[in-house]
All heavy atoms as an XYZ file, in Angstrom:
1010
protein
N     123.242     94.886     59.622
C     123.389     94.915     61.036
C     122.044     94.732     61.732
O     120.972     94.433     61.090
N     122.026     94.933     63.017
C     120.835     94.784     63.795
C     119.918     95.972     63.570
O     120.446     97.117     63.459
C     121.314     94.680     65.224
C     122.071     93.453     65.590
C     122.570     93.446     66.990
N     121.505     93.400     67.915
C     121.594     93.245     69.270
N     122.879     93.275     69.753
N     120.572     93.274     69.963
N     118.682     95.720     63.630
C     117.693     96.837     63.559
C     117.772     97.750     64.735
O     117.972     97.278     65.802
C     116.352     96.171     63.335
C     116.507     94.814     63.919
C     118.021     94.461     63.728
N     117.540     98.995     64.438
C     117.652     99.991     65.581
C     116.341     99.950     66.262
O     115.266    100.020     65.748
C     117.836    101.365     65.018
C     118.004    102.395     66.066
C     118.366    103.715     65.489
N     118.113    104.734     66.453
C     118.001    105.940     66.194
N     118.093    106.407     64.854
N     117.756    106.850     67.135
N     116.413     99.805     67.607
C     115.184     99.786     68.489
C     115.009    101.074     69.064
O     115.907    101.730     69.684
C     115.349     98.723     69.660
C     114.194     98.650     70.607
C     112.972     98.129     69.872
C     114.641     97.661     71.705
N     113.871    101.745     68.847
C     113.586    103.051     69.475
C     112.228    102.952     70.195
O     111.266    102.326     69.775
C     113.432    104.024     68.274
C     113.358    105.415     68.661
C     113.424    106.332     67.498
O     114.256    106.109     66.518
O     112.676    107.314     67.520
N     112.295    103.532     71.376
C     111.098    103.532     72.196
C     110.722    105.039     72.545
O     111.655    105.768     73.052
C     111.303    102.765     73.542
C     110.206    102.816     74.624
C     108.938    102.073     74.098
C     110.720    102.173     75.870
N     109.533    105.387     72.327
C     109.054    106.789     72.667
C     107.898    106.658     73.602
O     107.024    105.934     73.368
C     108.663    107.497     71.390
C     109.790    107.839     70.454
C     109.360    108.545     69.236
C     110.497    108.681     68.293
N     110.163    109.459     67.141
N     107.967    107.411     74.679
C     106.947    107.486     75.665
C     106.401    108.889     75.752
O     107.067    109.855     75.752
C     107.490    107.074     77.055
C     108.178    105.674     77.175
C     108.808    105.563     78.512
C     107.194    104.646     76.858
N     105.090    108.888     75.944
C     104.406    110.225     76.124
C     103.258    110.081     77.046
O     102.395    109.107     76.964
C     104.019    110.793     74.817
N     103.209    110.877     78.103
C     101.956    110.928     79.053
C     101.831    112.392     79.270
O     102.532    112.993     80.040
C     102.313    110.073     80.263
C     101.082    110.211     81.219
O     100.010    110.666     80.827
O     101.355    109.835     82.355
N     100.727    112.887     78.721
C     100.501    114.375     78.959
C      99.570    114.589     80.105
O      99.106    115.657     80.295
C      99.927    114.965     77.671
C     100.897    114.880     76.518
C     100.661    114.049     75.466
C     102.015    115.600     76.488
C     101.561    113.863     74.400
C     102.993    115.516     75.470
C     102.761    114.688     74.435
N      99.192    113.598     80.767
C      98.377    113.774     81.989
C      98.867    114.648     83.034
O      98.116    115.360     83.707
N     100.189    114.687     83.270
C     100.745    115.570     84.223
C     101.464    116.754     83.607
O     102.146    117.493     84.302
C     101.735    114.780     85.104
O     102.800    114.231     84.384
N     101.350    116.975     82.335
C     101.859    118.090     81.664
C     101.007    119.330     81.834
O     100.253    119.633     81.059
C     102.093    117.823     80.157
N     101.173    119.935     83.064
C     100.235    121.037     83.446
C     101.103    122.192     83.795
O     102.036    122.091     84.549
C      99.336    120.639     84.626
C      98.501    121.764     85.083
C      98.549    119.420     84.353
N     100.753    123.283     83.139
C     101.451    124.584     83.480
C     100.408    125.618     83.928
O      99.219    125.305     83.971
C     102.315    125.105     82.334
C     101.461    125.265     81.100
O     100.193    125.310     81.072
O     101.970    125.588     79.996
N     100.831    126.800     84.257
C      99.974    127.793     84.721
C      98.831    128.142     83.690
O      97.670    128.344     84.043
C     100.699    129.121     85.076
C     101.536    128.998     86.321
O     101.217    128.100     87.179
O     102.590    129.681     86.431
N      99.238    128.289     82.437
C      98.235    128.547     81.352
C      97.160    127.475     81.407
O      95.966    127.793     81.295
C      98.910    128.666     79.981
C      98.000    128.940     78.823
C      97.503    130.131     78.655
C      97.391    127.846     78.193
C      96.553    130.421     77.561
C      96.494    128.085     77.151
C      96.103    129.393     76.890
O      95.195    129.639     75.924
N      97.592    126.183     81.433
C      96.588    125.127     81.396
C      95.686    125.135     82.553
O      94.467    124.944     82.390
C      97.375    123.709     81.454
O      98.145    123.566     80.294
N      96.236    125.400     83.719
C      95.380    125.470     84.904
C      94.330    126.590     84.841
O      93.209    126.407     85.090
C      96.174    125.630     86.165
C      95.354    125.949     87.376
C      97.071    124.357     86.421
N      94.717    127.768     84.255
C      93.886    128.867     84.243
C      92.790    128.711     83.086
O      91.611    129.199     83.165
C      94.664    130.203     83.898
C      95.360    130.654     85.170
C      95.854    132.142     84.950
N      96.439    132.432     83.649
C      97.766    132.214     83.433
N      98.537    131.812     84.398
N      98.336    132.495     82.257
N      93.209    128.016     81.936
C      92.264    128.006     80.760
C      91.674    126.634     80.485
O      90.585    126.710     79.781
C      93.050    128.487     79.582
C      93.528    129.900     79.662
N      94.732    130.314     80.097
C      92.866    131.005     79.268
C      94.863    131.550     80.072
N      93.661    132.120     79.662
N      92.155    125.588     80.962
C      91.558    124.303     80.654
C      90.842    123.571     81.777
O      90.145    122.663     81.542
C      92.761    123.368     80.091
C      93.521    123.840     78.910
C      94.639    122.910     78.563
C      92.501    123.938     77.744
N      91.132    123.978     83.002
C      90.532    123.304     84.140
C      89.869    124.298     85.060
O      90.121    125.412     85.058
C      91.587    122.611     85.001
C      92.371    121.544     84.304
C      93.664    121.838     83.748
C      91.893    120.312     84.150
C      94.379    120.945     83.026
C      92.620    119.375     83.401
C      93.837    119.655     82.901
O      94.555    118.661     82.285
N      88.887    123.704     85.842
C      88.194    124.526     86.863
C      89.278    124.722     88.039
O      90.103    123.789     88.180
C      86.949    123.842     87.389
C      85.855    123.747     86.345
O      85.797    124.691     85.494
O      85.089    122.773     86.308
N      89.075    125.788     88.846
C      90.005    125.884     89.964
C      89.832    124.694     90.908
O      88.632    124.242     90.993
C      89.560    127.222     90.655
C      88.856    127.982     89.578
C      88.232    126.899     88.602
N      90.717    124.125     91.548
C      92.165    124.619     91.662
C      93.113    123.963     90.575
O      94.333    124.008     90.683
C      92.534    124.094     93.025
C      91.788    122.896     93.235
C      90.497    123.111     92.514
N      92.532    123.307     89.548
C      93.333    122.663     88.556
C      92.841    121.360     88.243
O      91.647    120.941     88.623
N      93.637    120.452     87.665
C      93.197    119.087     87.331
C      92.909    118.328     88.598
O      93.556    118.473     89.622
C      94.464    118.507     86.594
C      95.556    119.370     86.828
C      95.023    120.656     87.245
N      91.989    117.379     88.450
C      91.568    116.531     89.565
C      92.122    115.146     89.381
O      92.726    114.872     88.305
C      90.025    116.564     89.686
O      89.470    115.737     88.603
N      91.891    114.317     90.287
C      92.367    112.916     90.115
C      91.663    112.211     88.977
O      92.243    111.348     88.322
C      91.925    112.130     91.537
C      92.277    110.666     91.369
C      92.783    112.661     92.626
N      90.415    112.653     88.590
C      89.732    112.082     87.426
C      90.376    112.416     86.176
O      90.132    111.821     85.143
C      88.290    112.662     87.390
C      87.390    112.331     88.641
C      86.052    113.030     88.534
C      87.216    110.807     88.793
N      91.342    113.474     86.127
C      92.032    113.865     84.930
C      93.376    113.113     84.671
O      94.092    113.429     83.747
C      92.286    115.371     84.973
C      91.011    116.159     84.932
O      90.163    115.842     84.197
O      90.928    117.162     85.724
N      93.700    112.190     85.582
C      94.953    111.573     85.422
C      94.896    110.003     85.332
O      93.833    109.388     85.686
C      95.964    111.931     86.495
C      95.464    111.587     87.866
C      96.421    112.033     88.947
O      97.689    111.814     88.774
O      95.975    112.634     89.920
N      95.920    109.361     84.940
C      96.064    107.919     84.792
C      96.570    107.379     86.083
O      97.697    107.552     86.369
C      96.956    107.534     83.626
O      96.613    108.190     82.470
C      96.937    106.022     83.393
N      95.675    106.863     86.995
C      96.070    106.494     88.280
C      97.047    105.285     88.380
O      97.868    105.166     89.347
C      94.830    106.153     89.103
C      93.947    107.307     89.488
C      92.779    106.918     90.256
C      94.704    108.450     90.117
N      97.161    104.549     87.327
C      98.122    103.393     87.262
C      99.555    103.977     87.339
O     100.432    103.247     87.602
C      97.909    102.492     86.046
C      96.583    101.742     86.056
O      96.102    101.611     87.244
O      96.169    101.314     84.991
N      99.724    105.205     86.917
C     101.102    105.742     86.903
C     101.242    106.849     87.892
O     102.266    107.570     87.806
C     101.410    106.198     85.440
C     101.232    105.087     84.430
C     100.098    104.878     83.731
C     102.266    104.207     84.343
C     100.046    103.855     82.855
C     102.231    103.125     83.436
C     101.045    102.929     82.714
O     100.916    101.887     81.848
N     100.310    107.073     88.765
C     100.393    108.143     89.722
C     101.283    107.733     90.860
O     101.237    106.552     91.386
C      99.036    108.490     90.247
N     102.015    108.627     91.434
C     102.929    108.289     92.578
C     102.188    108.053     93.798
O     101.086    108.538     93.965
C     103.895    109.512     92.616
C     103.203    110.577     92.018
C     102.335    109.969     91.015
N     102.841    107.372     94.774
C     102.169    107.109     96.085
C     101.644    108.372     96.784
O     100.564    108.310     97.430
C     103.218    106.415     96.940
C     104.135    105.903     95.956
C     104.163    106.851     94.792
N     102.331    109.494     96.721
C     101.929    110.618     97.440
C     100.586    111.180     96.837
O      99.862    111.906     97.523
C     102.957    111.804     97.439
C     103.406    112.233     96.123
C     104.725    111.428     95.613
O     104.974    110.310     96.046
O     105.371    111.999     94.702
N     100.267    110.871     95.579
C      99.024    111.279     94.990
C      97.952    110.223     95.473
O      96.839    110.562     95.816
C      99.141    111.352     93.448
C      97.751    111.508     92.806
C     100.066    112.449     93.122
N      98.374    108.945     95.321
C      97.349    107.843     95.610
C      96.912    107.866     97.109
O      95.821    107.594     97.369
C      97.857    106.541     95.228
C      98.232    106.361     93.758
C      98.996    105.095     93.488
C      96.914    106.323     92.946
N      97.875    108.135     98.006
C      97.569    107.976     99.334
C      97.685    109.283    100.067
O      97.477    109.308    101.332
C      98.525    106.933    100.024
C      98.483    105.625     99.335
C      99.595    105.206     98.666
C      97.338    104.822     99.414
C      99.602    103.946     98.033
C      97.351    103.613     98.811
C      98.405    103.182     98.125
N      97.902    110.341     99.444
C      98.096    111.615    100.030
C      96.801    112.508    100.202
O      95.687    111.844    100.398
N      96.820    113.715    100.060
C      95.724    114.650    100.337
C      94.868    114.824     99.153
O      94.015    115.685     99.124
C      96.277    115.916    100.794
C      97.205    116.644     99.903
O      97.383    116.142     98.718
O      97.778    117.693    100.196
N      95.044    114.040     98.065
C      94.163    114.096     96.868
C      94.488    115.105     95.876
O      93.981    115.372     94.870
N      95.701    115.796     96.052
C      96.234    116.769     95.114
C      96.860    115.917     93.882
O      97.689    115.050     94.114
C      97.307    117.679     95.767
C      97.952    118.531     94.604
C      96.734    118.500     96.813
N      96.277    116.058     92.730
C      96.713    115.228     91.606
C      98.105    115.335     91.193
O      98.780    114.295     90.740
C      95.768    115.542     90.537
C      95.264    116.941     90.834
C      95.377    117.023     92.305
N      98.731    116.494     91.217
C     100.113    116.496     90.782
C     100.782    117.715     91.470
O     100.140    118.607     91.870
C     100.277    116.533     89.272
S      99.497    118.070     88.524
N     102.119    117.615     91.484
C     102.825    118.777     92.116
C     103.318    119.760     91.106
O     104.159    119.444     90.320
C     103.991    118.146     92.896
O     104.866    119.141     93.422
N     102.859    120.970     91.308
C     103.287    122.079     90.361
C     104.802    122.449     90.802
O     105.501    122.999     90.018
C     102.407    123.269     90.510
N     105.130    122.118     91.976
C     106.424    122.472     92.410
C     107.531    121.505     91.962
O     108.571    121.902     91.541
C     106.563    122.500     94.037
C     105.598    123.509     94.548
C     107.961    122.735     94.491
C     105.356    123.481     96.043
N     107.130    120.200     91.882
C     108.142    119.154     91.483
C     107.496    118.222     90.506
O     107.346    116.983     90.776
C     108.688    118.363     92.667
C     109.521    119.226     93.564
C     110.132    118.409     94.721
N     109.696    117.050     94.759
C     110.374    116.115     95.383
N     111.329    116.437     96.063
N     109.868    114.884     95.352
N     107.036    118.615     89.302
C     106.423    117.748     88.348
C     107.338    116.576     87.820
O     106.896    115.519     87.476
C     105.910    118.586     87.274
C     106.843    119.835     87.340
C     107.197    119.964     88.775
N     108.674    116.871     87.943
C     109.602    115.886     87.432
C     109.548    114.556     88.264
O     109.707    113.404     87.780
C     111.036    116.329     87.558
C     111.350    117.675     86.936
C     111.136    118.851     87.948
O     110.225    118.780     88.770
N     111.964    119.860     87.802
N     109.261    114.739     89.606
C     109.169    113.527     90.488
C     108.005    112.645     90.055
O     108.046    111.438     90.049
C     109.016    113.882     91.949
O     107.831    114.650     92.170
N     106.897    113.256     89.566
C     105.741    112.485     89.113
C     106.086    111.815     87.761
O     105.794    110.623     87.755
C     104.542    113.501     88.868
C     103.201    112.863     88.694
C     102.297    112.987     89.626
C     102.912    112.226     87.459
C     101.047    112.440     89.419
C     101.638    111.701     87.240
C     100.736    111.857     88.265
O      99.505    111.306     88.010
N     106.801    112.448     86.963
C     107.207    111.862     85.632
C     108.195    110.741     85.941
O     108.097    109.663     85.218
C     107.797    112.887     84.726
C     106.705    113.858     84.270
O     105.516    113.508     84.341
O     107.012    114.982     83.935
N     109.086    110.945     86.873
C     110.084    109.795     87.110
C     109.407    108.597     87.710
O     109.786    107.439     87.348
C     111.178    110.310     88.034
C     112.164    111.315     87.430
S     112.841    110.687     85.838
C     113.755    109.287     86.498
N     108.399    108.751     88.613
C     107.640    107.706     89.106
C     106.960    106.928     87.914
O     106.992    105.713     87.875
C     106.554    108.138     90.136
C     105.668    106.981     90.506
C     104.453    106.635     89.960
C     105.972    106.012     91.512
N     103.959    105.540     90.658
C     104.896    105.122     91.510
C     107.051    105.849     92.406
C     104.848    104.047     92.454
C     106.973    104.779     93.287
C     105.840    103.890     93.309
N     106.318    107.679     87.035
C     105.664    107.011     85.855
C     106.586    106.207     85.053
O     106.350    105.085     84.572
C     104.929    108.112     85.044
O     104.023    108.816     85.827
N     107.776    106.776     84.776
C     108.812    106.053     84.042
C     109.243    104.782     84.762
O     109.480    103.684     84.142
C     110.018    106.985     83.737
C     111.193    106.136     83.185
C     109.670    108.074     82.752
N     109.321    104.803     86.060
C     109.619    103.619     86.826
C     108.605    102.535     86.727
O     108.946    101.411     86.616
N     107.366    102.895     86.727
C     106.270    101.960     86.577
C     106.329    101.374     85.156
O     106.170    100.088     85.015
C     104.835    102.672     86.808
C     103.753    101.720     86.479
C     104.750    103.076     88.294
N     106.547    102.162     84.193
C     106.690    101.660     82.812
C     107.859    100.605     82.758
O     107.750     99.581     82.150
C     106.813    102.714     81.820
C     105.586    103.519     81.747
C     107.254    102.172     80.421
C     105.575    104.767     80.951
N     108.947    100.967     83.448
C     110.163    100.060     83.424
C     109.728     98.760     84.050
O     110.068     97.702     83.604
C     111.370    100.748     84.176
C     112.473     99.804     84.275
C     113.324     99.590     83.221
C     112.785     99.228     85.487
C     114.341     98.737     83.329
C     113.899     98.373     85.650
C     114.655     98.159     84.553
N     109.055     98.762     85.238
C     108.551     97.549     85.870
C     107.704     96.795     84.958
O     107.792     95.474     84.897
C     107.830     97.890     87.150
C     108.737     98.160     88.388
C     107.847     98.640     89.613
C     109.513     96.858     88.761
N     106.802     97.391     84.171
C     105.970     96.811     83.262
C     106.741     95.979     82.194
O     106.443     94.817     81.932
C     104.944     97.723     82.596
C     103.892     98.261     83.519
C     103.064     99.304     82.814
O     103.365     99.741     81.769
O     102.007     99.663     83.433
N     107.742     96.668     81.748
C     108.611     96.028     80.794
C     109.351     94.760     81.346
O     109.525     93.743     80.724
C     109.504     96.989     80.103
C     108.933     98.146     79.271
C     109.932     99.190     78.926
C     108.375     97.537     78.022
N     109.979     95.030     82.504
C     110.724     94.051     83.191
C     109.847     92.826     83.583
O     110.319     91.648     83.372
C     111.404     94.647     84.463
C     112.396     93.746     85.166
C     113.613     93.516     84.305
C     112.709     94.463     86.532
N     108.699     93.052     84.151
C     107.864     91.923     84.608
C     106.982     91.375     83.406
O     106.369     90.281     83.711
C     106.978     92.380     85.707
C     107.761     92.898     87.039
C     106.806     93.343     88.015
C     108.534     91.718     87.552
N     106.841     92.081     82.351
C     105.998     91.548     81.282
C     104.452     91.684     81.474
O     103.738     90.971     80.915
N     104.114     92.627     82.320
C     102.680     92.796     82.660
C     102.399     94.214     83.001
O     103.261     94.838     83.660
C     102.222     91.811     83.741
O     100.839     92.074     84.052
C     103.002     92.034     85.005
N     101.240     94.779     82.629
C     100.839     96.080     83.067
C     100.424     96.147     84.557
O     100.191     97.240     85.053
C      99.742     96.452     82.159
C      99.162     95.213     81.671
C     100.252     94.135     81.763
N     100.163     95.020     85.120
C      99.667     94.943     86.533
C     100.867     94.617     87.469
O     101.049     93.550     87.907
C      98.628     93.907     86.599
C      97.427     94.038     85.715
C      96.520     95.130     86.142
N      95.919     94.810     87.474
C      95.055     95.476     88.020
N      94.552     96.550     87.460
N      94.605     95.160     89.236
N     101.702     95.671     87.709
C     102.926     95.392     88.463
C     102.715     95.414     89.991
O     103.458     94.739     90.735
C     104.060     96.383     88.096
C     104.495     96.168     86.628
C     103.732     97.829     88.340
N     101.734     96.112     90.491
C     101.557     96.265     91.908
C     100.456     95.282     92.328
O      99.232     95.660     92.576
C     101.194     97.665     92.316
C     102.331     98.594     92.048
C     102.219     99.580     91.128
C     103.523     98.516     92.713
C     103.250    100.463     90.816
C     104.603     99.424     92.510
C     104.453    100.364     91.566
N     100.702     94.036     92.323
C      99.840     92.987     92.626
C     100.192     92.240     93.929
O     101.403     92.194     94.228
C      99.709     91.921     91.532
C      99.196     92.519     90.302
C      97.732     92.996     90.410
O      96.866     92.161     90.822
N      97.474     94.232     90.135
N      99.316     91.666     94.578
C      99.591     90.872     95.770
C      99.067     89.403     95.528
O      98.216     89.217     94.660
C      98.865     91.439     97.085
C      97.390     91.632     96.816
C      99.552     92.665     97.437
C      96.648     92.080     98.109
N      99.621     88.446     96.263
C      99.201     87.082     96.037
C      97.785     86.860     96.679
O      97.239     87.672     97.479
C     100.194     86.132     96.663
C     100.344     86.280     98.080
O      99.385     86.179     98.906
O     101.591     86.553     98.506
N      97.144     85.728     96.297
C      95.760     85.394     96.762
C      95.649     85.323     98.231
O      94.639     85.736     98.776
C      95.328     84.104     96.100
N      96.664     84.774     98.924
C      96.628     84.650    100.358
C      96.590     85.998    101.040
O      95.760     86.290    101.901
C      97.761     83.816    100.899
C      97.770     83.620    102.312
C      98.939     82.679    102.804
N      98.878     82.430    104.176
C      99.466     83.310    105.065
N     100.229     84.375    104.705
N      99.468     83.037    106.374
N      97.503     86.947    100.625
C      97.454     88.254    101.124
C      96.207     88.996    100.925
O      95.606     89.616    101.759
C      98.720     89.026    100.635
O      99.904     88.310    100.816
C      98.795     90.453    101.162
N      95.687     88.884     99.683
C      94.384     89.428     99.308
C      93.288     88.935    100.219
O      92.423     89.681    100.794
C      93.991     89.157     97.861
C      92.749     89.810     97.417
C      92.492     89.584     95.940
N      93.359     90.391     95.169
C      92.956     91.528     94.650
N      91.807     92.070     94.816
N      93.807     92.179     93.893
N      93.208     87.647    100.486
C      92.258     87.037    101.332
C      92.281     87.586    102.790
O      91.305     87.786    103.489
C      92.356     85.526    101.384
N      93.616     87.767    103.287
C      93.843     88.250    104.652
C      93.250     89.773    104.755
O      92.637     90.105    105.723
C      95.265     88.208    105.021
C      95.845     86.839    105.345
C      97.327     86.842    105.530
C      95.215     86.338    106.638
N      93.661     90.510    103.719
C      93.109     91.926    103.731
C      91.594     91.909    103.641
O      90.910     92.710    104.310
C      93.775     92.724    102.524
C      95.257     92.922    102.873
C      93.005     94.058    102.328
C      96.018     93.477    101.631
N      90.989     91.125    102.785
C      89.564     90.988    102.652
C      88.918     90.607    104.039
O      87.913     91.166    104.372
C      89.124     90.022    101.565
C      89.344     90.564    100.193
O      89.530     91.758    100.064
O      89.481     89.619     99.277
N      89.474     89.671    104.666
C      88.952     89.237    105.937
C      89.048     90.329    106.995
O      88.041     90.627    107.791
C      89.765     88.020    106.410
C      88.925     87.090    107.387
C      88.947     87.586    108.799
O      89.934     88.139    109.288
N      87.800     87.372    109.451
N      90.169     91.038    107.029
C      90.329     92.106    108.110
C      89.493     93.333    107.705
O      89.138     94.083    108.649
C      91.840     92.433    108.188
C      92.507     91.449    108.914
C      93.982     91.829    109.202
N      94.674     90.900    109.865
C      96.004     90.897    110.123
N      96.666     91.962    109.762
N      96.535     89.935    110.674
N      89.249     93.541    106.449
C      88.550     94.747    106.001
C      87.161     94.430    105.449
O      86.650     95.181    104.544
C      89.460     95.456    104.908
C      90.800     95.979    105.560
S      91.649     96.907    104.335
C      90.714     98.506    104.257
N      86.531     93.392    105.799
C      85.294     92.890    105.194
C      84.211     93.954    105.211
O      83.254     93.898    104.379
C      84.851     91.583    105.801
C      84.509     91.571    107.223
C      84.122     90.181    107.844
N      84.152     90.202    109.234
C      85.314     89.978    110.038
N      86.419     89.670    109.456
N      85.194     89.976    111.323
N      84.240     94.869    106.211
C      83.119     95.822    106.321
C      83.542     97.136    105.651
O      82.684     98.127    105.632
C      82.818     96.005    107.802
C      82.178     94.897    108.446
C      81.882     95.099    109.859
C      81.302     93.941    110.520
N      80.969     94.092    111.962
N      84.671     97.235    105.031
C      85.177     98.400    104.385
C      84.567     98.478    102.949
O      84.297     97.502    102.294
C      86.689     98.427    104.378
O      87.235     98.450    105.629
N      84.537     99.729    102.454
C      84.177     99.968    101.139
C      85.103     99.293    100.212
O      86.412     99.308    100.417
C      84.169    101.525    100.889
C      83.708    101.974     99.576
O      82.507    101.969     99.350
O      84.664    102.194     98.653
N      84.639     98.724     99.026
C      85.603     98.110     98.065
C      86.689     98.962     97.544
O      87.763     98.466     97.351
C      84.605     97.702     96.953
C      83.282     97.541     97.634
C      83.232     98.601     98.685
N      86.453    100.268     97.436
C      87.457    101.194     96.943
C      88.588    101.311     97.991
O      89.777    101.341     97.652
C      86.883    102.548     96.644
N      88.269    101.351     99.222
C      89.148    101.323    100.339
C      90.045    100.034    100.368
O      91.298    100.117    100.554
C      88.541    101.599    101.665
C      89.539    101.454    102.829
C      87.846    102.922    101.697
N      89.408     98.851    100.122
C      90.102     97.631    100.049
C      91.076     97.628     98.916
O      92.222     97.175     98.989
C      89.202     96.448     99.961
C      88.596     96.100    101.237
C      88.020     94.671    101.310
N      87.024     94.469    100.205
C      85.744     94.478    100.322
N      85.242     94.576    101.450
N      84.963     94.235     99.225
N      90.644     98.258     97.740
C      91.628     98.242     96.567
C      92.838     99.070     96.928
O      93.908     98.756     96.457
C      90.869     98.886     95.319
C      89.902     97.980     94.724
C      90.510     96.812     93.960
O      91.715     96.917     93.450
O      89.957     95.661     94.079
N      92.661    100.212     97.696
C      93.830    101.013     98.079
C      94.647    100.160     99.087
O      95.891    100.341     98.973
C      93.355    102.255     98.763
C      93.213    103.423     97.877
C      93.275    104.714     98.576
O      92.713    104.874     99.724
N      93.940    105.706     98.021
N      94.079     99.385     99.878
C      94.835     98.530    100.805
C      95.699     97.550    100.004
O      96.800     97.266    100.337
C      93.903     97.817    101.767
N      95.123     96.890     98.943
C      95.849     95.957     98.132
C      97.087     96.658     97.530
O      98.229     96.143     97.525
C      95.083     95.394     96.963
C      93.649     94.763     97.289
C      92.673     94.827     96.438
C      93.567     94.001     98.526
C      91.413     94.197     96.694
C      92.331     93.432     98.790
C      91.243     93.505     97.950
O      90.115     92.817     98.142
N      96.849     97.898     96.993
C      97.947     98.586     96.335
C      99.022     98.994     97.355
O     100.179     98.785     97.065
C      97.374     99.866     95.659
C      98.369    100.756     94.939
C      99.074     99.975     93.845
C      97.761    101.956     94.315
N      98.590     99.480     98.509
C      99.601     99.855     99.521
C     100.378     98.603     99.986
O     101.619     98.714    100.141
C      98.869    100.442    100.778
C      99.725    100.891    101.901
C     100.681    101.902    101.447
C      98.835    101.412    103.043
N      99.717     97.436    100.176
C     100.453     96.252    100.505
C     101.463     95.876     99.411
O     102.590     95.433     99.688
C      99.482     95.116    100.759
C     100.126     93.782    101.149
C     100.898     93.938    102.361
N     101.943     92.840    102.511
C     102.824     92.791    103.395
N     102.919     93.725    104.345
N     103.680     91.811    103.436
N     101.074     95.974     98.200
C     102.013     95.677     97.057
C     103.177     96.526     97.115
O     104.316     96.119     96.884
C     101.269     95.725     95.735
N     102.953     97.848     97.411
C     104.089     98.807     97.544
C     104.987     98.513     98.728
O     106.157     98.745     98.673
C     103.544    100.298     97.587
C     103.023    100.672     96.263
S     102.504    102.399     96.360
C     102.011    102.630     94.563
N     104.417     97.990     99.832
C     105.180     97.568    100.974
C     106.143     96.433    100.548
O     107.300     96.374    100.873
C     104.387     97.107    102.152
C     105.084     96.425    103.242
C     103.672     98.372    102.747
N     105.581     95.497     99.701
C     106.376     94.341     99.266
C     107.504     94.794     98.312
O     108.558     94.147     98.277
C     105.497     93.345     98.582
C     104.546     92.611     99.608
C     103.609     91.582     98.920
O     103.790     91.256     97.844
O     102.808     91.122     99.661
N     107.392     95.883     97.619
C     108.440     96.430     96.753
C     109.267     97.363     97.572
O     110.143     98.019     96.947
C     107.860     97.224     95.573
C     107.537     96.325     94.382
C     106.171     96.157     94.050
C     108.414     95.734     93.584
C     105.863     95.375     92.889
C     108.188     94.949     92.511
C     106.907     94.794     92.153
O     106.520     94.015     91.006
N     109.088     97.489     98.833
C     109.861     98.367     99.738
C     109.709     99.856     99.301
O     110.555    100.689     99.577
C     111.331     98.017     99.738
S     111.703     96.345    100.349
N     108.512    100.224     98.821
C     108.174    101.571     98.526
C     107.679    102.280     99.725
O     107.924    103.473     99.977
C     107.231    101.749     97.296
C     107.930    101.146     96.147
C     106.718    103.111     97.106
C     107.001    100.957     94.918
N     106.928    101.571    100.491
C     106.372    102.022    101.856
C     106.924    101.089    102.943
O     106.877     99.907    102.730
C     104.880    102.109    101.881
C     104.234    103.279    101.422
C     103.655    103.389    100.155
C     104.173    104.422    102.185
C     103.121    104.600     99.698
C     103.539    105.555    101.890
C     103.027    105.674    100.574
O     102.487    106.819    100.176
N     107.442    101.690    103.972
C     107.733    100.774    105.161
C     106.573    100.170    105.759
O     105.510    100.849    105.864
C     108.517    101.683    106.055
C     108.004    103.043    105.811
C     107.543    103.033    104.321
N     106.670     98.895    106.247
C     105.518     98.345    106.913
C     105.288     98.989    108.324
O     106.261     99.370    108.934
C     105.883     96.897    107.082
C     107.338     96.864    106.929
C     107.793     98.084    106.047
N     104.098     99.112    108.744
C     103.785     99.762    110.005
C     103.341     98.511    110.930
O     102.602     97.741    110.591
C     102.563    100.758    109.899
C     102.187    101.269    111.268
C     102.973    101.886    108.921
N     103.898     98.529    112.162
C     103.566     97.417    113.045
C     102.059     97.392    113.328
O     101.356     98.427    113.264
C     104.312     97.757    114.409
C     105.325     98.785    113.934
C     104.882     99.435    112.716
N     101.459     96.241    113.545
C     100.103     96.109    113.746
C      99.506     96.923    114.857
O      98.286     97.281    114.762
C      99.709     94.641    113.939
O     100.340     94.133    115.057
N     100.307     97.255    115.845
C      99.801     98.100    116.927
C     100.031     99.619    116.587
O      99.796    100.434    117.507
C     100.502     97.793    118.259
C     101.985     97.882    118.210
O     102.557     98.012    117.100
O     102.623     97.885    119.288
N     100.321     99.960    115.405
C     100.487    101.371    114.893
C     101.913    101.902    115.097
O     102.741    101.223    115.582
N     102.067    103.163    114.657
C     103.419    103.782    114.794
C     103.851    103.846    116.204
O     103.085    104.110    117.111
C     103.182    105.074    114.154
C     101.961    105.038    113.423
C     101.083    103.940    114.047
N     105.097    103.597    116.434
C     105.648    103.723    117.806
C     106.215    105.099    118.012
O     106.873    105.709    117.119
C     106.865    102.745    117.932
C     106.425    101.265    117.780
C     105.479    100.762    118.833
O     105.744    101.066    119.928
N     104.460    100.025    118.402
N     106.049    105.725    119.218
C     106.505    106.994    119.532
C     107.927    106.743    119.941
O     108.318    105.762    120.543
C     105.748    107.713    120.592
O     105.654    106.870    121.790
N     108.829    107.713    119.661
C     110.264    107.621    119.986
C     110.675    108.644    121.016
O     110.274    109.667    121.111
C     111.114    107.750    118.715
C     110.843    106.594    117.785
C     111.673    106.732    116.541
O     112.538    107.545    116.377
N     111.446    105.784    115.605
């Protein structure tokens, strides 16, 4: 018959419990430097800098599994990419910005294209 295909995934970067926080990390716990940012959810990448949610760690893990699924589906580990034209437009508009800020803008734009973040009108959020 057909060979059995088995896939095992493990990412212990977000496997943090109270014991780990108290004994393995400095307060207040793991930092962004302690995690794999390619698999971090948007609320970590664009939020307040808190690396993972102790309240809902499953949502972090589900995001990571979704990214791995996209990698398998698209055949590349670089799933959140933008085309050269979009990159050039961002570079032109943000030419005086720090390169790290531009990298975040590229990622945010890629997530908008995947409908992960809604686009914001160029004149900013509208009051209702």
